[in-house]
C-alpha positions as CSV (number, residue, x, y, z in Angstrom):
1,M,-7.0,4.1,-9.6
2,T,-10.1,2.0,-9.4
3,P,-12.1,1.8,-6.1
4,N,-11.2,-1.9,-5.9
5,S,-7.5,-1.2,-6.1
6,E,-7.8,1.7,-3.7
7,S,-9.4,-0.6,-1.2
8,L,-6.6,-3.1,-1.7
9,V,-4.1,-0.3,-0.9
10,D,-6.0,0.6,2.2
11,L,-6.1,-3.0,3.4
12,I,-2.3,-3.5,2.8
13,F,-1.6,-0.2,4.6
14,K,-3.7,-1.1,7.6
15,K,-2.2,-4.6,7.9
16,L,1.4,-3.3,7.7
17,K,0.7,-0.5,10.2
18,T,-0.6,-3.0,12.7
19,Y,2.4,-5.4,12.3
20,K,4.0,-5.4,15.8
21,N,7.1,-7.5,15.4
22,K,9.1,-4.8,13.6
23,K,8.8,-1.1,13.4
24,I,7.6,-0.1,9.9
25,F,7.8,3.5,8.7
26,L,5.3,3.7,5.9
27,E,3.3,6.5,4.3
28,K,0.2,5.7,2.5
29,E,1.1,7.8,-0.5
30,S,4.4,6.0,-0.9
31,L,2.7,2.6,-0.7
32,N,0.2,3.8,-3.3
33,K,2.9,4.9,-5.7
34,F,4.7,1.6,-5.3
35,I,1.6,-0.5,-6.0
36,V,0.7,1.7,-9.1
37,S,4.3,1.2,-10.4
38,L,3.8,-2.6,-10.1
39,F,0.8,-2.5,-12.3
40,K,2.3,-0.3,-15.0
41,E,3.8,-1.8,-18.0
42,N,7.3,-1.0,-18.9
């Protein structure tokens, strides 16, 4: 993963973790795997 995409994952993770209206259970590794799967070609 490039440093740019890693920083994007960090940013999304921080934003989701500070979202107060709903309780979100999220692990950074799971989010990372999900985003990588979005970029992969089938």
